C-alpha positions as a printed NumPy array, in Angstrom:
array([[  0.002,   0.002,   0.019],
       [  1.425,   3.396,  -0.966],
       [  1.215,   6.584,   1.101],
       [ -1.62 ,   7.783,  -1.164],
       [ -3.611,   4.58 ,  -0.508],
       [ -3.116,   4.997,   3.241],
       [ -4.72 ,   8.536,   3.056],
       [ -7.808,   6.882,   1.727],
       [ -7.757,   4.395,   4.556],
       [ -7.49 ,   7.249,   6.935],
       [-10.634,   8.909,   5.601],
       [-12.596,   5.724,   5.877],
       [-11.283,   4.979,   9.356],
       [-12.34 ,   8.339,  10.697],
       [-15.875,   7.542,   9.591],
       [-15.567,   4.252,  11.566],
       [-16.604,   2.219,   8.566],
       [-16.041,  -1.556,   8.296],
       [-16.753,  -3.243,   5.014],
       [-15.334,  -5.951,   2.79 ],
       [-16.187,  -8.683,   0.35 ],
       [-15.102, -11.8  ,  -1.327],
       [-16.166, -10.273,  -4.638],
       [-14.985,  -6.926,  -5.798],
       [-16.344,  -4.236,  -8.024],
       [-12.963,  -2.751,  -8.755],
       [-12.276,  -3.395, -12.389],
       [-15.256,  -2.084, -14.253],
       [-15.02 ,   1.608, -14.025],
       [-16.284,   2.135, -10.488],
       [-14.969,   5.067,  -8.399],
       [-11.736,   4.824,  -6.479],
       [-11.317,   4.337,  -2.717],
       [-11.115,   8.108,  -2.024],
       [-14.316,   8.853,  -3.924],
       [-16.136,   6.035,  -2.172],
       [-14.96 ,   7.398,   1.18 ],
       [-16.028,  10.944,   0.416],
       [-19.483,   9.92 ,  -0.894],
       [-20.169,   7.411,   1.857],
       [-20.994,   4.642,  -0.581],
       [-19.189,   1.971,   1.43 ],
       [-21.717,   0.461,   3.782],
       [-20.854,  -0.149,   7.475],
       [-21.87 ,  -3.803,   7.729],
       [-20.377,  -7.23 ,   8.425],
       [-21.275, -10.76 ,   7.479],
       [-18.71 , -13.47 ,   8.166],
       [-20.204, -15.751,   5.429],
       [-19.635, -12.956,   2.909],
       [-16.511, -11.21 ,   3.981],
       [-13.11 , -12.797,   3.663],
       [-11.193, -10.799,   6.249],
       [-10.979, -12.216,   9.715],
       [-10.041,  -8.841,  11.09 ],
       [-13.241,  -7.335,   9.641],
       [-15.357,  -8.626,  12.468],
       [-15.938,  -5.589,  14.716],
       [-16.236,  -7.924,  17.71 ],
       [-12.699,  -9.037,  17.171],
       [-11.454,  -5.434,  16.634],
       [-13.259,  -4.147,  19.688],
       [-11.699,  -6.845,  21.896],
       [ -8.135,  -6.478,  20.625],
       [ -8.109,  -2.687,  20.258],
       [-10.105,  -1.901,  23.411],
       [ -8.486,  -4.463,  25.712],
       [ -5.766,  -6.789,  24.503],
       [ -3.564,  -4.147,  22.908],
       [ -4.645,  -1.243,  25.203],
       [ -2.176,   0.767,  27.298],
       [ -3.542,  -0.915,  30.406],
       [ -2.782,  -4.424,  29.142],
       [  0.1  ,  -4.111,  26.721],
       [  2.73 ,  -4.909,  29.379],
       [  1.043,  -8.239,  29.976],
       [  1.183,  -8.866,  26.236],
       [  4.87 ,  -8.15 ,  26.15 ],
       [  5.532, -10.529,  29.091],
       [  3.639, -13.345,  27.401],
       [  5.451, -12.714,  24.103],
       [  8.923, -12.691,  25.641],
       [  8.173, -15.934,  27.415],
       [  7.011, -17.592,  24.273],
       [  9.591, -16.025,  21.943],
       [ 12.784, -15.629,  24.024],
       [ 14.706, -15.055,  20.728],
       [ 13.49 , -11.693,  19.315],
       [ 13.922, -12.843,  15.73 ],
       [ 11.448, -15.706,  16.259],
       [  8.58 , -13.267,  16.833],
       [  6.529, -12.922,  13.575],
       [  3.119, -11.46 ,  12.855],
       [  0.496, -14.157,  12.968],
       [  2.36 , -16.299,  15.59 ],
       [  1.176, -14.624,  18.744],
       [ -2.518, -13.654,  18.454],
       [ -3.921, -16.917,  19.842],
       [ -1.29 , -16.836,  22.603],
       [ -2.352, -13.424,  23.966],
       [ -6.121, -14.058,  23.387],
       [ -6.759, -17.835,  23.846],
       [-10.487, -17.516,  24.413],
       [-12.072, -18.158,  21.054],
       [-15.301, -16.397,  22.115],
       [-13.353, -13.185,  22.239],
       [-12.52 , -13.452,  18.531],
       [-16.095, -12.822,  17.268],
       [-16.465, -15.59 ,  14.799],
       [-14.929, -18.93 ,  15.849],
       [-13.937, -19.481,  12.235],
       [-11.231, -16.874,  12.819],
       [ -9.831, -18.605,  15.834],
       [-10.11 , -22.136,  14.448],
       [ -8.474, -21.288,  11.099],
       [ -6.051, -18.687,  12.207],
       [ -2.897, -20.604,  11.26 ],
       [ -4.057, -21.109,   7.663],
       [ -5.519, -17.611,   7.292],
       [ -2.438, -15.846,   8.73 ],
       [ -0.059, -17.883,   6.588],
       [ -2.032, -16.943,   3.497],
       [ -1.726, -13.333,   4.479],
       [  2.011, -13.683,   5.128],
       [  2.485, -15.195,   1.667],
       [  0.58 , -12.285,   0.177],
       [  2.49 ,  -9.613,   2.048],
       [  5.805, -11.052,   0.978],
       [  4.828, -10.433,  -2.691],
       [  4.241,  -6.697,  -2.075],
       [  6.957,  -3.974,  -1.988],
       [  7.379,  -1.796,   1.02 ],
       [  7.325,   1.871,  -0.215],
       [  6.721,   4.525,   2.402],
       [  8.045,   8.098,   2.164],
       [  6.748,   9.526,   5.411],
       [  8.91 ,   8.94 ,   8.492],
       [  5.976,   8.038,  10.79 ],
       [  5.356,   5.081,   8.422],
       [  8.906,   3.855,   8.501],
       [  9.665,   0.302,   9.614],
       [ 12.018,   1.588,  12.401],
       [ 10.917,   4.86 ,  14.043],
       [ 14.413,   5.195,  15.58 ],
       [ 16.027,   5.015,  12.163],
       [ 13.537,   6.069,   9.463],
       [ 16.074,   5.355,   6.702],
       [ 15.716,   1.639,   7.094],
       [ 13.531,   0.059,   4.392],
       [ 12.229,  -3.524,   4.312],
       [ 12.408,  -5.824,   1.294],
       [  8.66 ,  -6.314,   1.268],
       [  5.575,  -5.722,   3.392],
       [  6.005,  -8.971,   5.301],
       [  9.502,  -8.089,   6.397],
       [  8.248,  -4.638,   7.313],
       [  5.321,  -5.867,   9.404],
       [  7.411,  -8.483,  11.253],
       [ 10.032,  -5.912,  12.291],
       [  7.378,  -3.36 ,  13.277],
       [  5.741,  -5.972,  15.503],
       [  9.088,  -6.828,  17.181],
       [  9.724,  -3.131,  17.912],
       [  6.249,  -2.539,  19.221],
       [  5.579,  -5.687,  21.204],
       [  8.929,  -7.289,  22.028],
       [ 11.148,  -4.165,  22.484],
       [  8.836,  -1.468,  23.841],
       [  5.337,  -2.635,  24.821],
       [  3.634,  -0.074,  22.68 ],
       [ -0.18 ,   0.214,  22.658],
       [ -1.464,  -0.974,  19.372],
       [ -4.59 ,  -0.355,  17.232],
       [ -5.724,  -2.339,  14.183],
       [ -7.808,  -0.588,  11.499],
       [ -9.215,  -2.741,   8.724],
       [-10.955,  -1.862,   5.469],
       [-11.486,  -3.588,   2.09 ],
       [ -9.174,  -3.042,  -0.87 ],
       [-10.402,  -3.18 ,  -4.403],
       [ -7.57 ,  -5.495,  -5.53 ],
       [ -6.519,  -9.1  ,  -5.101],
       [ -3.561,  -8.241,  -2.708],
       [ -3.611,  -6.931,   0.775],
       [ -2.573,  -3.418,   1.552],
       [ -0.606,  -2.389,   4.657],
       [  0.563,   0.767,   6.395],
       [  1.923,   1.072,   9.835],
       [  2.003,   4.462,  11.597],
       [  3.949,   5.344,  14.733],
       [  2.825,   7.893,  17.261],
       [  6.009,   9.341,  18.861],
       [  7.477,  12.202,  20.805],
       [  9.035,  14.039,  19.067],
       [  7.8  ,  13.055,  15.517],
       [ 10.159,  10.558,  13.923],
       [ 12.804,  11.954,  11.623],
       [ 16.134,  10.413,  10.67 ],
       [ 18.066,   8.708,  13.446],
       [ 16.887,   9.44 ,  16.987],
       [ 17.609,   6.796,  19.649],
       [ 15.854,   8.964,  22.316],
       [ 12.501,   8.831,  20.631],
       [  9.528,   7.964,  22.842],
       [  6.856,   5.629,  21.369],
       [  3.291,   6.433,  22.401],
       [  1.381,   4.082,  20.055],
       [  1.232,   2.206,  16.805],
       [ -1.62 ,   1.833,  14.36 ],
       [ -1.625,  -0.959,  11.799],
       [ -3.823,  -0.14 ,   8.81 ],
       [ -4.751,  -3.269,   6.839],
       [ -6.745,  -3.411,   3.603],
       [ -8.04 ,  -6.91 ,   2.831],
       [ -8.722,  -8.032,  -0.702],
       [-12.183,  -7.306,  -1.906],
       [-12.216,  -9.768,  -4.796],
       [ -9.576, -11.306,  -6.867],
       [ -8.764, -14.976,  -6.52 ],
       [-12.018, -16.73 ,  -5.619],
       [-10.417, -20.156,  -5.238],
       [ -6.844, -21.345,  -5.733],
       [ -4.204, -23.989,  -5.089],
       [ -0.638, -22.848,  -4.652],
       [  2.765, -24.545,  -4.399],
       [  5.979, -22.774,  -3.403],
       [  9.517, -23.598,  -4.351],
       [ 11.392, -23.048,  -1.1  ],
       [ 14.782, -24.35 ,  -2.346],
       [ 16.911, -21.212,  -3.078],
       [ 19.338, -23.187,  -5.286],
       [ 16.668, -24.49 ,  -7.681],
       [ 14.258, -22.888, -10.13 ],
       [ 10.802, -23.619, -11.468],
       [ 11.559, -24.25 , -15.117],
       [  8.099, -25.267, -16.463],
       [  4.507, -25.09 , -15.457],
       [  1.748, -26.216, -17.817],
       [ -1.962, -26.879, -17.341],
       [ -4.858, -28.006, -19.546],
       [ -8.591, -27.205, -19.246],
       [-11.798, -26.91 , -21.293],
       [-13.421, -23.606, -22.108],
       [-16.68 , -23.672, -20.102],
       [-20.102, -22.441, -21.134],
       [-20.767, -18.786, -20.539],
       [-22.372, -17.753, -17.237],
       [-26.13 , -17.809, -17.121],
       [-26.243, -14.236, -15.741],
       [-24.249, -11.997, -18.059],
       [-23.552,  -8.612, -16.676],
       [-20.408,  -6.607, -16.092],
       [-18.492,  -9.344, -14.393],
       [-14.955, -10.254, -15.477],
       [-13.714, -13.846, -15.119],
       [-10.141, -15.254, -15.289],
       [ -9.155, -18.936, -15.266],
       [ -5.392, -19.584, -15.31 ],
       [ -2.268, -21.323, -14.103],
       [  0.573, -19.015, -13.308],
       [  3.903, -18.303, -11.64 ],
       [  4.429, -15.551,  -9.079],
       [  7.424, -14.   ,  -7.318],
       [  8.03 , -12.152,  -4.008],
       [  9.108,  -8.536,  -3.822],
       [ 12.662,  -7.575,  -2.921],
       [ 14.127,  -4.192,  -1.967],
       [ 15.018,  -3.251,  -5.558],
       [ 12.655,  -5.511,  -7.441],
       [  8.853,  -5.546,  -7.236],
       [  7.308,  -9.026,  -7.604],
       [  4.754,  -9.981, -10.225],
       [  2.762, -12.859, -11.766],
       [  3.128, -14.406, -15.181],
       [ -0.036, -16.143, -16.333],
       [ -1.605, -17.72 , -19.386],
       [ -5.23 , -16.763, -18.977],
       [ -8.709, -17.724, -20.233],
       [-10.852, -14.586, -19.701],
       [-14.493, -13.8  , -20.144],
       [-16.609, -10.649, -20.319],
       [-20.198, -10.177, -21.607],
       [-19.012,  -7.937, -24.452],
       [-16.223, -10.182, -25.736],
       [-17.009, -13.718, -24.655],
       [-14.108, -16.139, -24.063],
       [-10.48 , -15.193, -25.086],
       [ -7.013, -16.454, -24.148],
       [ -4.217, -14.066, -23.451],
       [ -0.876, -13.991, -21.567],
       [ -0.353, -11.458, -18.807],
       [  2.445, -10.224, -16.535],
       [  1.171,  -7.971, -13.746],
       [  3.361,  -6.553, -10.931],
       [  2.351,  -6.107,  -7.33 ],
       [  2.384,  -2.359,  -7.95 ],
       [ -0.506,  -2.526, -10.451],
       [ -3.403,  -0.264,  -9.559],
       [ -6.792,  -1.545, -10.74 ],
       [ -8.541,   1.643,  -9.686],
       [ -6.258,   3.774, -11.839],
       [ -6.517,   1.335, -14.734],
       [-10.028,  -0.069, -14.403],
       [-10.602,  -1.389, -17.933],
       [ -9.324,  -4.509, -19.782],
       [ -7.013,  -3.449, -22.656],
       [ -8.125,  -3.717, -26.286],
       [ -8.044,  -7.397, -27.454],
       [ -5.948,  -6.582, -30.506],
       [ -3.154,  -4.773, -28.666],
       [ -0.024,  -6.103, -26.966],
       [  2.301,  -4.482, -24.439],
       [  5.798,  -6.012, -23.91 ],
       [  8.369,  -5.741, -21.229],
       [  9.827,  -2.535, -22.57 ],
       [  6.666,  -0.773, -21.476],
       [  6.104,  -2.51 , -18.189],
       [  6.655,   0.655, -16.216],
       [  3.781,   2.473, -17.985],
       [  0.947,   0.622, -16.099],
       [  2.855,  -2.094, -14.247],
       [  1.256,  -4.718, -16.457],
       [  2.015,  -6.302, -19.834],
       [ -0.084,  -8.527, -22.041],
       [ -0.142, -10.292, -25.374],
       [ -2.794, -10.016, -28.061],
       [ -5.969, -11.97 , -27.244],
       [ -7.25 , -14.994, -29.274],
       [-10.942, -15.94 , -29.517],
       [-11.955, -19.371, -28.219],
       [-15.285, -21.107, -27.814],
       [-16.895, -23.345, -25.21 ],
       [-15.608, -26.884, -25.483],
       [-12.181, -25.856, -26.866],
       [ -9.156, -27.273, -25.102],
       [ -6.786, -24.708, -23.675],
       [ -3.213, -25.395, -22.513],
       [ -1.325, -22.656, -20.557],
       [  2.513, -22.895, -20.78 ],
       [  5.241, -21.14 , -18.888],
       [  8.931, -21.961, -19.213],
       [ 11.869, -20.454, -17.276],
       [ 15.62 , -20.404, -17.485],
       [ 18.492, -18.875, -15.504],
       [ 21.352, -17.555, -17.63 ],
       [ 25.06 , -17.427, -16.84 ],
       [ 24.765, -14.041, -15.218],
       [ 22.051, -15.25 , -12.816],
       [ 19.127, -13.504, -14.606],
       [ 15.762, -15.24 , -14.612],
       [ 14.08 , -15.33 , -17.983],
       [ 10.589, -16.614, -18.875],
       [  8.278, -17.201, -21.791],
       [  4.496, -17.722, -21.637],
       [  1.963, -18.796, -24.265],
       [ -1.283, -20.701, -24.817],
       [ -2.319, -23.544, -27.043],
       [ -5.901, -23.984, -28.355],
       [ -6.986, -27.479, -29.536],
       [ -3.364, -28.545, -29.888],
       [ -2.25 , -25.45 , -31.879],
       [  0.249, -22.973, -30.477],
       [ -1.182, -19.475, -30.53 ],
       [  1.761, -17.195, -31.507],
       [ -0.189, -14.077, -30.648],
       [ -0.378, -15.101, -27.06 ],
       [  3.414, -15.3  , -26.513],
       [  4.907, -13.085, -23.8  ],
       [  8.642, -12.938, -23.015],
       [ 10.401, -11.55 , -19.997],
       [ 14.08 , -11.251, -19.208],
       [ 15.761, -10.426, -15.916],
       [ 12.744, -10.336, -13.615],
       [ 12.447, -11.598, -10.01 ],
       [ 12.471, -15.374,  -9.759],
       [  9.013, -16.829, -10.015],
       [  8.722, -19.12 ,  -6.978],
       [  4.959, -19.643,  -6.511],
       [  3.003, -21.925,  -8.861],
       [ -0.767, -21.345,  -8.749],
       [ -3.99 , -22.551, -10.325],
       [ -6.78 , -20.105,  -9.807],
       [-10.19 , -18.668, -10.643],
       [-10.374, -14.884, -10.339],
       [-13.39 , -12.648, -10.696],
       [-14.548,  -9.049, -10.48 ],
       [-17.889,  -7.344, -10.338],
       [-20.108, -10.267,  -9.337],
       [-23.04 , -10.189,  -6.916],
       [-22.549,  -8.907,  -3.408],
       [-24.461, -11.684,  -1.667],
       [-23.095, -15.269,  -1.818],
       [-26.491, -16.735,  -2.583],
       [-26.742, -14.533,  -5.692],
       [-23.297, -15.399,  -7.118],
       [-23.606, -18.84 ,  -8.839],
       [-25.275, -17.517, -12.001],
       [-22.377, -15.128, -12.497],
       [-20.037, -18.128, -13.049],
       [-20.017, -21.191, -15.41 ],
       [-22.341, -23.713, -13.807],
       [-20.209, -26.85 , -14.24 ],
       [-17.01 , -27.531, -12.241],
       [-13.753, -26.361, -13.799],
       [-10.751, -28.646, -13.695],
       [ -7.155, -27.753, -14.523],
       [ -5.547, -31.038, -15.425],
       [ -2.263, -32.494, -16.833],
       [ -0.44 , -30.263, -14.469],
       [  3.232, -30.344, -15.465],
       [  5.308, -28.638, -12.815],
       [  9.082, -28.922, -13.115],
       [ 11.994, -27.714, -11.051],
       [ 15.453, -27.692, -12.712],
       [ 13.855, -29.465, -15.667],
       [ 12.65 , -32.365, -13.497],
       [  9.017, -33.001, -12.558],
       [  8.076, -32.241,  -8.983],
       [  7.58 , -35.68 ,  -7.376],
       [  3.97 , -36.826,  -6.992],
       [  1.877, -36.058,  -5.174],
       [  2.392, -32.366,  -5.691],
       [  1.667, -30.752,  -2.356],
       [ -0.728, -28.073,  -3.38 ],
       [ -1.871, -25.753,  -0.63 ],
       [ -5.561, -25.061,  -0.967],
       [ -7.072, -21.662,  -0.256],
       [ -8.684, -21.38 ,   3.192],
       [ -9.966, -17.888,   2.558],
       [-13.326, -17.187,   4.141],
       [-15.853, -15.987,   1.627],
       [-14.228, -17.391,  -1.555],
       [-16.694, -18.376,  -4.229],
       [-14.873, -21.611,  -5.15 ],
       [-13.292, -24.574,  -3.446],
       [-10.128, -25.939,  -4.909],
       [ -9.464, -29.635,  -4.649],
       [ -6.348, -31.237,  -5.915],
       [ -6.516, -34.958,  -6.932],
       [ -4.482, -37.644,  -5.205],
       [ -1.404, -37.218,  -7.414],
       [ -1.604, -33.432,  -7.487],
       [ -1.698, -33.336, -11.256],
       [ -5.221, -31.875, -11.414],
       [ -7.23 , -29.277,  -9.442],
       [-10.974, -29.159,  -9.528],
       [-12.814, -25.903,  -8.819],
       [-16.427, -26.062,  -7.546],
       [-18.754, -23.264,  -6.586],
       [-19.267, -23.012,  -2.869]])
């Protein structure tokens, strides 16, 4: 989340609004976050079956903000944390919440407490993909040395938590709002005397606010696998699936079905995702197209899908933080294969090529090449959607009615297939519209509507 995005969070927070959703209305020309805040169009309501963010439950927020992290109790929190994490470096966001509030009834929905490990790990994976870019000193990772910059938002948040809870017992407040994007947003803001600026070891910490924006849409169901061996590289990822029938209810929704490879963000390199995609809109129908989208992409600034006949290559990545091939028309029943191949050259640069096949024929117009980008370490199969119905019961007609299966999954590391069964991690997100179920060997993932 940039400083500008945080300003929008601040406006919404001052109105004490809590909202969120598993389906977004971000990509079809709707107003941005700031306009929504000013007009009051974001409704202050909560429904755990609808909203994907655990922190969205006001019962949870009231308990943690009003009691657990309060000035009166924060010393107790620090004592528990230091007992559980005697080594400062072992303290990480997501690892301590159940320790300091073990009573599940205080969490609002028990789904939050019971699934916290999975949900927090999903958030950690997401934050690691996002760059940490904050210009204002009060939003620095380290208030005592505002020149320190984290490699990504996960590293930023972990260190902020250590400073606040392990080092100084700082009262803490969590403020949560939706974000019209598939990634989380995060800003941390220190309250200090005097205001933070440069290096000041005598600074006094009065409080910390963690502003979180939770994805309002995006991936509605997914399975993900991460290569955690730093000396190896994903060299191939291919998947096959059938083009489904169009949704029964055809409105302004946008649908994406894809396999893809994604990277984390580092200090001097923003992460991104490379994906061969089957996409649908009411106006165009089904098309295949290759995409590369960085974690900096702003769907509010660029709300529309690009023209089907245009292509933008790596040399123009900085224009919109997204690149794409030309699109190729396909029809229900066609067989689509999404292909990604990667290499590492002698200088250590990671290079990739992506394209799609339709009914056994390579579609040259869908080819997209990238050289010297961050290593793509996450493999994912996903269904993504935007601008579908707000209520879960109203959503099924916005999607193809039959299950969607990505099969013949060919995932290779250093040109060797990942041993079966591929250990796909299924999404545990609350409020997702699809369940993702890998088969026994991990070479297929079936998506069914919830």
